N, C-alpha and C positions, 0 to 999 in steps of 0.2 A: 220399174226401171232397174235393169241390172247389166252387168258386164263391167269392162274396165276401159277407161280412157287413158291415152298416152300421158306421159309426165311432160311433154313439151308442147308448146304452142307453135304449130306449123301452119303458115297460111295455106289454104286449100284443103285443110283437114275438115271433115264434116263429123259432127257429133250428133248421134241420134238416140232417142229412147221413146217407149210407149209412155204417154202422159195420162192417157185415159183408156181403159179397157173395157169395152162393152158398156158405154155410158148408160146408166140407169135413169129412168124418169125421176126416180127419187132425188138424184143429184141435181137434176135440173130444178126441181121444186126447191131443194135446199138452197141452191144458189140464189133463186128468187127471194128466199126469206133473207138470206145474208146481204143481198145487194138492194133489197127494197123494190126490185123490179118485178111487179106482179102482172105484167102485161099477159093477157090470157092466151096469146100465141105461144107462150112458153109453158104454160101451167094448165090449161084447160083444153083437153083433147076434143070435146064437142065444139067448142068455139073455134079451135084451130082448123077443124076439118070442115064444118058446116059453114060457119060464118066467113072464115078467112080463106077457104078453098085450099087449104094445105093438106098434105097427106098425114100430118101428125103435128104434134108440138115439136118445137126444136130449141136447142140450147141457146142461151145468151151469148153472144160474141164474146163478152168479157170473160165468160167461163173458159173459153178456149184460150184467150189471151192470158188469163191467169195460169192456166195449166202449163203454157209454154214458158211463162215467166218463172214458174217453179223449176223447170228444167235449166233455164239460164242461170238461175242463183245456184243450183247445185253444181253446175259446170264451172262458174267463176268464183263462187264464194258469196255468202249472203250480203256482204256490204260493197261488193265490187261493181255492181250494175249501176251505170251512170245514165244511160238512156235507153229506152225501148219504145219503138213505135210498131204499130201493126195495122193491116188492112184486112178486113173479113172478105174472103173470096167466095165462099160457099157456106150454105147452112150446115149445122152439125146436128144430126138426128139421134134420138135414143137408139141405143144399140151400136152406135159407132165406136170404133177403136182409133184413137188418134195417136199418131207419131210425130214428135217435134224433132226437127233437124236444124242445127245451127252450123253454118260453114264459116270458118274463120277467113275473112277476106284480107285483114291486115293486122300485124302485130309489130308495134313500134316501142322501143325503149326510150325512156325519158325520166329524169329525175328519180332513178332507182326504182322505176315503175314500168310495167308493161301495159300499153294501151292497146286494147283489143277492139276490132270491129268485126261484127258477126251478121251474116244474112240468115234469116230464120224462115222456115216454112213448117207448117203442120199440115199433115196429109191424113185422110181417113183410110180405112182398111182397103178401099178400092184404088188408092193411090191419088185421089182427087185432093188437090191443094185446097184447104179451107181457110188458111191464113197465111199471109206473107209479112215479114216484119224485118226490122233492123235493130241491133242493139250494139251499144258501146259499153265497155267495162274497163276498169283500171285495177290491175292486181299488182301487189308487191313482187319484186323479183326475189327469188330464193337463191339457193347455192349454185344451181346450174342455169345456164341461159335459157330463158323461155319457160322456166320452171312455174307452174301454175300455183296460185295461192288457195284454190278451192279446198275446203275441208271435206267434202262428201261427193268425190267425183266417181266413186266406185261403181255407181249404178248406170253410168252413161257410156255408151259404145262410141268408138270413132271408126271412121273409114278413110 
């Protein structure tokens, strides 16, 4: 995750970053261990291909959602995220590179805070949307109008 995000929150701005580069099978297995979800469609190539008829094992949906949440937390700051919902649109396969994009749909000032609404998509290297979501965050206002409170936004690009 690299580049620079702007210092103000403007509705319509999209922030994007690569959240997983060339997903290794080992990361899928590590996630299985961390989550306790050892369903063999995620960890056993023979089972996934022979028994389930899949081309390979595939990542847990929550691995993708977690990677996108990391981007959101870097964007708005670690304590600012108030809600985050997502729907899994497609499977994520070993070797996929995932890019998370959050588009600011609304920014409201209230009580010396800035309330943000963001629409989220995660796409693979082919541009296929694998996750769609929505997030809400509340950040304190700083010296300038719309100035973000995030502490580590230097790795997220905006368009």
